[in-house]
C-alpha positions, 0 to 999 in steps of 0.5 A, spaced: 500 500 500 502 507 499 502 512 504 503 519 505 509 524 506 512 523 513 513 529 518 520 531 520 524 527 515 519 521 515 512 522 517 507 517 514 500 516 514 498 508 513 493 506 508 486 504 510 486 498 506 491 492 507 495 489 501 492 483 498 485 487 498 479 481 498 474 480 492 467 480 493 462 478 488 467 478 483 469 486 485 476 488 487 476 492 494 478 499 493 486 500 493 489 503 499 489 511 500 495 513 495 501 516 497 501 524 497 506 529 499 505 533 505 507 540 502 508 542 509 513 537 512 520 539 514 525 534 511 521 533 504 527 535 499 529 529 495 536 529 492 536 525 485 543 522 485 542 519 478 546 513 476 551 514 482 553 507 485 551 504 491 558 506 495 558 513 493 550 514 495 552 511 502 557 516 503 553 522 500 548 520 505 552 520 511 557 526 509 552 530 506 545 529 505 544 527 512 547 533 515 544 537 510 537 536 512 535 532 505 529 527 507 530 522 502 535 520 496 532 518 489 537 512 486 537 509 479 533 502 477 537 497 481 536 491 477 540 487 473 540 491 466 543 490 459 550 490 458 553 492 451 559 495 449 558 502 449 555 502 456 550 507 455 546 511 461 539 508 458 541 501 459 539 501 466 532 502 463 532 495 459 531 490 465 534 483 464 532 480 471 529 483 477 536 480 481 539 486 484 546 485 482 547 491 477 552 496 474 551 500 481 554 494 485 552 488 488 545 486 492 549 486 498 552 493 497 545 496 495 542 493 502 548 496 505 546 503 502 539 503 504 541 501 511 547 507 511 542 512 508 537 510 514 542 511 519 543 518 517 536 520 517 535 519 509 530 515 506 531 511 499 526 511 493 528 507 487 526 508 480 522 502 478 522 500 471 516 496 471 512 497 464 517 493 460 523 489 459 529 489 455 529 490 447 535 488 446 538 481 447 545 480 449 548 479 456 546 483 463 550 485 468 549 479 473 551 474 467 543 473 465 543 472 457 537 473 453 536 471 446 529 472 445 526 479 448 520 476 450 523 470 454 526 473 461 528 470 468 521 472 470 517 472 464 514 469 458 511 471 451 504 470 455 506 476 460 507 481 454 502 485 450 501 482 443 497 483 437 490 482 441 491 488 445 496 492 440 493 494 434 499 496 430 503 492 425 510 491 429 507 492 436 510 499 437 507 505 439 506 509 432 501 514 435 502 518 441 495 521 441 492 514 442 491 511 449 491 504 447 497 504 443 501 508 448 498 503 454 498 496 450 504 497 445 511 497 446 515 504 447 521 504 442 520 496 441 521 495 449 516 489 451 510 492 454 508 487 460 501 485 460 499 489 467 492 487 466 494 480 468 494 478 475 500 474 474 504 480 472 501 484 477 503 479 482 510 479 479 511 486 479 509 487 486 514 481 488 520 485 485 518 491 489 516 488 495 523 485 495 526 492 495 521 494 501 524 488 505 531 491 504 528 498 507 527 502 501 521 507 503 518 508 496 518 508 488 519 513 482 515 509 477 518 510 470 514 511 464 507 511 468 503 513 463 504 507 459 501 503 465 493 504 466 492 507 472 487 501 474 493 496 473 498 501 477 492 501 483 492 493 483 500 493 483 500 498 489 495 494 493 499 488 493 505 492 496 507 491 503 509 496 508 516 499 509 521 496 514 518 502 518 511 500 518 509 505 514 506 505 507 511 506 501 511 513 497 510 513 490 511 518 485 510 517 477 513 519 471 507 522 466 511 524 460 508 530 457 503 528 451 496 529 449 494 522 453 494 520 459 494 526 463 497 527 470 491 528 474 489 521 471 494 518 476 493 522 482 489 516 485 496 512 485 501 517 487 504 523 486 506 526 479 512 529 477 511 536 474 514 537 467 510 544 467 513 546 473 521 545 470 518 548 463 516 555 467 522 555 470 526 554 464 522 560 461 523 565 467 530 564 468 532 564 461 527 570 460 524 574 465 524 572 473 518 577 474 514 572 471 515 567 477 510 571 481 504 568 477 507 561 477 502 558 482 496 560 476 501 558 470 498 551 469 503 547 474 500 541 477 497 542 484 502 542 490 498 536 493 499 532 487 506 533 485 514 533 485 517 539 482 524 538 479 528 543 475 531 538 470 532 530 470 536 525 466 531 526 460 530 533 460 537 536 460 539 532 454 533 533 450 533 541 451 526 541 454 529 544 461 535 547 464 542 543 465 548 544 469 550 547 462 547 553 464 552 555 469 549 559 475 542 560 472 541 553 473 543 553 480 539 560 481 533 556 479 534 550 484 535 555 489 528 558 487 525 551 487 527 550 495 525 557 497 518 557 493 512 554 497 509 548 493 511 541 491 516 536 494 522 539 491 528 535 488 535 536 487 538 533 481 546 531 481 549 527 476 555 527 471 557 531 466 556 529 459 558 531 451 553 526 448 546 525 450 548 517 450 554 518 454 555 513 459 556 515 467 564 514 469 565 507 469 569 501 469 567 495 463 560 499 464 560 498 472 559 505 474 565 508 478 565 512 485 563 518 484 569 524 485 565 531 486 572 534 484 574 531 478 570 535 473 566 528 471 561 529 476 556 535 477 554 534 485 549 540 486 546 537 492 552 539 496 553 546 493 553 551 499 548 555 497 543 549 495 545 546 502 543 553 505 537 553 502 535 546 504 536 548 511 532 554 509 527 550 506 526 546 512 526 552 517 520 555 514 516 549 514 509 551 513 509 558 512 506 561 506 509 566 501 508 573 503 511 580 501 512 579 494 516 584 491 519 585 484 524 590 483 526 589 476 525 583 470 531 580 473 530 581 481 525 579 486 524 578 493 519 574 497 518 572 504 515 566 508 510 570 513 516 572 517 519 565 518 525 567 512 526 572 506 529 570 499 531 575 494 535 573 487 538 577 482 538 573 475 542 579 472 549 580 470 551 585 475 550 586 482 544 590 485 542 593 491 534 594 493 531 595 500 526 589 501 520 589 506 521 582 509 516 581 514 522 579 519 523 580 526 528 586 527 536 583 528 542 581 524 541 574 520 546 570 516 546 569 509 545 562 507 547 562 500 554 563 502 554 559 508 553 565 513 559 569 511 555 575 510 550 578 514 543 582 513 540 587 518 533 588 518 530 594 522 523 596 522 521 589 518 526 592 512 533 591 509 537 594 504 540 587 500 546 587 495 545 581 491 550 579 487 549 577 479 546 571 478 545 569 485 541 570 491 541 572 498 536 568 503 536 568 511 532 565 517 536 565 523 541 569 526 545 563 528 545 559 522 552 557 520 554 552 515 555 545 517 556 541 510 558 543 503 561 549 506 565 553 500 563 548 495 561 550 488 558 543 487 563 540 483 561 544 477 566 548 475 567 556 476 561 560 477 564 565 472 564 560 466 558 557 462 558 551 457 559 552 450 558 546 446 561 546 439 558 541 433 561 541 427 559 537 421 566 534 418 567 528 414 574 525 415 578 519 413 580 514 418 585 516 423 583 523 422 580 527 428 577 534 428 578 540 433 576 547 435 581 552 437 580 559 438 582 566 441 581 565 449 585 560 453 580 555 454 580 554 446 588 554 446 589 561 444 590 559 437 595 554 439 593 548 435 597 543 440 592 546 445 586 545 441 580 541 444 579 535 440 571 533 439 568 527 439 566 523 433 561 519 437 555 522 433 560 522 426 559 525 421 557 531 427 563 532 431 561 535 438 565 537 444 563 542 450 568 547 453 567 551 459 568 559 457 568 565 461 561 568 462 560 575 458 565 574 453 566 574 445 571 570 442 573 567 435 575 560 433 576 555 428 575 548 426 581 544 424 583 537 422 589 533 425 591 526 422 595 521 425 602 524 424 599 530 427 599 534 420 593 540 421 589 542 416 585 549 417 578 550 415 579 555 409 573 560 411 574 566 415 574 566 423 568 564 426 565 568 432 561 567 438 559 570 444 557 567 451 553 571 456 550 567 462 547 561 459 550 555 455 550 556 448 551 551 442 554 553 436 553 548 430 557 549 424 559 545 417 566 544 415 568 550 410 561 553 410 563 560 412 558 563 417 557 569 413 554 564 407 551 559 412 544 558 414 540 553 418 535 548 416 532 543 422 530 537 419 524 534 422 522 527 420 516 523 423 518 515 423 517 509 428 523 505 428 525 499 433 530 499 438 537 500 436 535 503 429 536 510 428 534 515 422 539 520 418 538 525 413 543 525 407 543 529 401 546 533 395 550 538 398 557 536 402 554 539 408 549 533 407 554 528 406 553 528 398 549 522 398 554 518 402 550 514 407 556 513 411 556 521 412 549 522 413 547 526 419 544 522 425 537 525 427 536 526 435 530 521 437 529 526 443 522 527 441 521 521 438 517 519 434 519 525 431 527 525 429 530 532 428 537 536 428 539 543 426 544 542 420 548 548 417 548 549 409 549 554 405 544 560 404 540 561 398 541 554 395 537 549 392 538 542 394 535 535 394 535 530 400 532 524 403 531 520 409 535 513 411 534 508 417 540 504 420 540 498 424 545 496 429 549 492 424 549 498 419 544 496 414 541 502 411 534 502 408 532 508 404 525 511 404 521 510 398 519 515 393 523 521 389 528 525 392 525 531 396 527 538 395 528 544 399 531 551 397 534 556 403 533 563 402 538 569 405 535 569 412 535 563 418 531 558 421 528 554 416 525 547 418 522 541 414 516 537 417 516 530 413 513 523 414 517 517 413 515 514 406 
């Protein structure tokens, strides 16, 4: 059964109906009271340590999360999963078995992690992947071998949806506005469990109960929109209590789409609020003054939702912000902790260049998190974030009050005398007088660990708020106890991420680099040029931290195996970094002055492991060579997209192809497509596979 959010770190109200409800006259008893967040509770902040290994999570619970006052930690799917040669992050969303020996550690280390976190006062929520099993055959992290995707240690073909319930020819979802397809067909070819079957419901519940027996306190249900709410209710009715005697907390991933809607799932738990994160992105990349109307902007009800600034999907597909947005991203997290609304989450994971990139690992097994290495971005231990967790816990039930908009970039608000918060999303420091609602006195600024003070007189105070930062206070005696002086492992606060993408076909042994006028780009020294990754060949990509508010020049070069350097022949390229992440899209030898962009959008369903490419008559489209075709992104699947740099005022032909995991190419049918660019920018296509 499910339960309510606890007081302190863990207030819970047990469901009124016991697990295993009796059936009377052929009708099941109502499921137990669903999990709902108590938004007035202290200690409700969830640290989402995504794809950290179990040893590292245990250490973080002891040394950071517990002392900082986090209520819970969200961890990656603990089951055995697909292990393939590239060790992609999404392997863990392809379960091979429900054995708990995984890429994050052994079952024993998992159990030890849960116990260690409990000792630190931190609950543990696991990512429950129960809608499907693996689409790809092979071997898992515990040695399980699968040769037929419908035959796993736990399930047989009869346990999955088939043509009797899925109306599409290949059993995959082809129309995401069709509820039957969304819930009965296969997401990206992942075998879809028949959750309407009591046998399947019992098997899933047994898997979750095995975690509850080890001390797990709740679940984030992955791909919940692909499971009918009635099926989730039936599964939850079979769950046992946690080892503390309470009902497990459940929150659900309902990814945006036309059907089903988040409200359809309030009866089975809280729902992750994607709209909340989208509104924060819009405000922090526009006007933060818009946040005054956040509560009426279409976000989910506080009592039914879990908020976040980004997650592992949306930081990669551009839907939401990410660590690449530097201080703007941190500031959005500080606001989330200050604003009284849903249960907040703080996301901490690794830095990446390619969207499929695996976490730091050894033969696929995730290595220990090192927040000082530059490989991980440990926002959960950032000084300001830790201070705001304490602030969030202290203001508790107090309502938002004294909202003040000083400019489009500067706002401040209180929590009915329990605390006050002001933020500045601008590029230079500002000083304003705020009405705080606080008692007169001198307070410590939690954002800098108490290093600076704020004096309130007559309920008012003059605050200097640094650029891209905040000032928050609630207690005159606050002192930093953990994470003090720690920037969260995310690099300098004076830099932002610049991602360079360059289309460049090469011969074997030749690589592409970016070099430029600033030290971060080698200062035009080709020996210090930044090598780009060929993982998305023929698009070469790389991420570089560049100074904020800086303009620079750059070029791409090629180096062969002997070290010979070939420069692009066009003039130097230019770019400017403000205070948020930038992306530069280029094509080899297509000069910026003569270039424009076309975003190719192709609606095409595929099986797992098959991707869609565009190829065409221009050199920047591969000159009809499928080996140099441009890979499109599946972030908005089944629409595949990518922005491509091509010459201005130019007519060309193009077509889409599919490539499977073995490199086999399938061309779409029909004649070549044609397009003509003009002298402006921002061109798009809207095509459907034929």
